[in-house]
N, C-alpha and C positions, 0 to 999 in steps of 0.2 A: 443414570443420566440426570442432568439437572435442567433447570428451566432455560428460557431463551437467553441468548447472548447479551441482550440489553440489560439483564439483571446481574450480569457478571462483570460489569465495566470497572476499570481501575483508573485512578488519576495519573496522568502521564507527566505532570510538571509543566514544562513550557509548551506553548502551542502558538501557532501563527494564524492570523486572520488575513486571508487573501481576498483582495477587493478588485473587482472589474468594474470600471466606470462606464457611463453611458457612451463615452467616446472611445471605448475599448482600451483605455489606459489601465494599467495594473499597478498595484502596490501591495506590500506585505508589512505587517506589524506583528512583532512577537511579544507575548505576554506570559507572565507566570502568576497573574492575579486570579482571584476566585470570581471576579466579576469584570466584564468589559461592557461599556456603554457605547451606543451608536446614536448619532443625531446631527442636526444642522448646527447646533451651538458649539462654540469653540471649546467648551469645558469637557466635551465627550472624549472618551479614549480613542474612538474612531470617528473622525468628523467627515460627514457626507453632505456636500452642498447641493441643494436642489429644492425647488418650490414644493415638491410633493413629499418632502421629508420634514418631520416635526423636529422641534428643538431638541427634545429628548425622545427619541423614536423607539428604541428597543435596547435590550441588554442581553448579554450572554452570561449565564450563571453556571459556575463549576461547583458541583456539590456531590459528594459521595462518588466521585469518579465519573459523573455524567455531565455532559454539556447540554444545557437547556437554553433555548432561545425564547425570550419573553417580549411580547409587544407591550409598550408602555402607553396604552390607550392612544396610539397615534391616529392622526386624522385619516391617513390613506392606508394604514395597515402594514403588517409584515407578513410575508408569504413564504411557505415552504412547499415545494412540489405542487405549485398552483393553488394551494389552499391557504386562505387567510387565517392567521392564528387567532384563536379565541381563548386559548389557555397555553401555559408553558409547554414546549415540545422538545423532547430529547433528540438531538442530532449527533452525528458522528463525523469523523474525518472524511472529507470529500463531499459531504452533503451540502447542497447549495441552499441559501436562503436569500430573499430579495427584499430590499428596502428602497423604495422609490425606483429609480432607474439603475440602481446598483445591484450587482450580483456578488454575494460573499460566500466564503466557505472556510471551514476550519482545517488546518493542516498540522501534522505532527512536526513541530519545529526541530526536534532532536533528529528525526529521520532525515529532514532536509539537509541539515548540517553534515550528517554522516555521508549521505550519497553524493553531495556536491563539493564538499570542502576537504574531507579527510577520510582515511580508511576507517572501516567499522571498528569501533572499540569492542573488546571482548566482553561477553557476559560473564559476570563473576558469580560462581555458585555460592549459595547461601550457607553451606556447611560441607564437610567432607563427604557425607553420604550422597548429597546431590552431585558433587564433583565426580565421585566414583560412578554414579548412574549415568552421567553424561558421557563419561569416557567409554563406558560399555556400549552406549547407544552409538557412539562414533565408530565403534568397531564394525557396525553394519551387519547385514545379513541376518541369520537366525538369532545370533546373540543379541543384536540390537533390538530386534522385534520383541523378544521375550522380556528384555529389560524395560521397554517402553510401558508395558502393562504395570510392572512394579513401580516405575517412576510415576505413573499417573496416580497410583494409590498413595505414594509418598507425598505428592503435591497436594492432594486432597486432605490428607491428614495434617498437613502443615498450613492449611488455610488458603492455598493457591488454587482456588476452585476453577478459575478461568483456564489456567494452564492444563489442569487435569482433564477438563472437558475437551480442550484442543487436542491433546494426545489421543484420547479415546476416539474422537471423531476421525482423526487421521487413520487410526488402526481399523476402524469400521469401514471406512471408504476404500482402504487398500485392497480388500478382497471383494468389493461390491461391484457387480456389473452395472453399467450406466442405465440399463433398462429396468433395474430394480425400482420398485415404487418409492423407496425411501432415499434413493441416491440424490435426487435434486434437493430435497429438504436438508439432508445432512451436509451437502456441499454448501448450501446457503448458510447454514449455521457455522460451518468452519470459516467461511469468508467473513462473517460478522465478528467472530472471535479474533480473526487475524487483524481486525481494525484496532483492537484494544489491548492485546497482550504485548509485552515487551518485545520490540523488534529484534533486539540482540539475542534474546532467549530463543525466539522463533527460528532464527538462522541456525541455531544449534540442533534443532529437532525437525527442521523442514524436510519435506520429501518431494519437491517438484521434479519432474522429468528433466533430463538433460537434453538440450536442444542445440541445433546447428553444430553437431559434433564434427570437428575438423578432421578427426581420425576415423571417419565413418567407413573406411574401406573394409573393415572387418564386420560391419553390421549391415544387413540387407536394407533396413528401413530406418529404424530409430535406435539410438543408444539404449541398451537394456537396463542401464543403471539409473538411479535417482540421486539427488543431492545427499540423502541420508546414508548412502552406501559408499561415499567417496572418502578418501583419506584427508584428514584435517591438515592445514598448513599453518604458517605463522599468522596469516590473515583470516579473520572470521568470515569474510565474504569471498574467500577463494579456497577451493579444494582441489585435490589432485586425483585424476582418474588413472588407475593402473592399467586399464585395458588399452586406452588410446594414448597413454603417456602424455596427457595434456592437463593444464590447469583449467578449471571450470569456474566461471564468475557468477556470483549470485547478484541478480539485478532486480531493482525495485520498480523499474518502468520499462516499457517496450523500447522507447528511444535509446535508453542506456544499453539494453540487450542488443539492439541493432548496431550500435557503435562497436561492441565487442565482436559480434558476428561478422561485421565488415572486415575485421582484422583476422578472420579465420579462427576465432576463439569459441569455445563451448560456453553455453550459458544455461542458467536455471532461473526461471521467473518466479518472483514472489507472488503469493496469493493476492496481494493488494494491487498488483499491476492490472491496468485496464487492457484487456486483450481484444483482438479482432482477428478475422480470418487471414491466415498467412502473414501474421504481423511481424515475424522475424525472418521472413524469406527475402532473398535478393529480388531485384537489384538494390544496392545500398547507395545512399547519398544523392539520389535523384529527385526525391520529393520531400524537401525540408520545409518546416514551418518558417515563414519569413520573420516571425517575432523572436523565437528563441533558438532557431536553427536546428531543432530536433529533427532527426530522420524518422519519418512516419511510414515510409513504404508506399508502394503503389496500391495496396489493398485497403488503405484507410480512407473511409468516405465520411467521417464525422465532420461536423461543422466547426467544432472547437478543438484546438490542440490539446491532447491529453496531458501534455507536459506543463504548458504555461496557461492554458485556459483561453488563449486568444483565438479569435476567428481565424480559421485556417485559410491562408492564401498561398497556394503552391507556387514555388519558384518555377519560372519557365525553363525548360530544358531544351537546349539547341541540339537538333539531330542532324547529323551530316555536316558538310562544309559548304560554304558559299564560294562560288567560282570567282 
């Protein structure tokens, strides 16, 4: 086993800065630069207007695959998790930082394009050996399990340490009961790695449980399969279950999963999805975010929409009819 996930980060290329203003307005800017500056002056990459914001307030530096936020000796400071920065701090996708009255976070721009505008592009194996290993893993069951250990060794030998660690953690957690003393730590490490490994690759090896199975008549409680045991299709984010004879959709967010579930389709949730109690359960379409129209479900009690970041204002639902 290797060290913490934050020492195994890789550079993703393009990324998006998501900004929430003091009036709850939102904006997104996409970059492929190694440095992004924030401040009140017009020359900054992200201009933030406010009296409590310095002309050159902060910058985001991308180096060795890590995203570090740096305060530029601003008058009012830059904050992460309520703490004022006194030195550069590494942050990841979804982490919030605060400049004046603005809330900002980094998002994976490639993932946003994939999930909102086009089908998921396939992961391209780096050589024939990796292609054969991935095909064997796609076979599922015992063959796939045995191959995963071999694949983890191959990945490490070829310098793909993050991916090797991800596979090994997956396998360790698969047979580990939740009450085990190491379960929580290993789960946290797996989620941290999920933030930084190639999303397209992760879909090929992911093992989330299948939820909201529309053909559940033959299963007493929950579909016994996981994503890794399903047959591949022409789409990377869609597989076929031979037990219930249905396609299963790989979803990156709960609102996306709820949209599929509302149509009676099976879903598998990505590790990066923000989850909550009974998040994919019906009823559907009755509690939508007024800003982005995402279906959040009756069990969501957060203040901000997990899809767009806006303050949640639930749409009123009319019950019954007026005489």
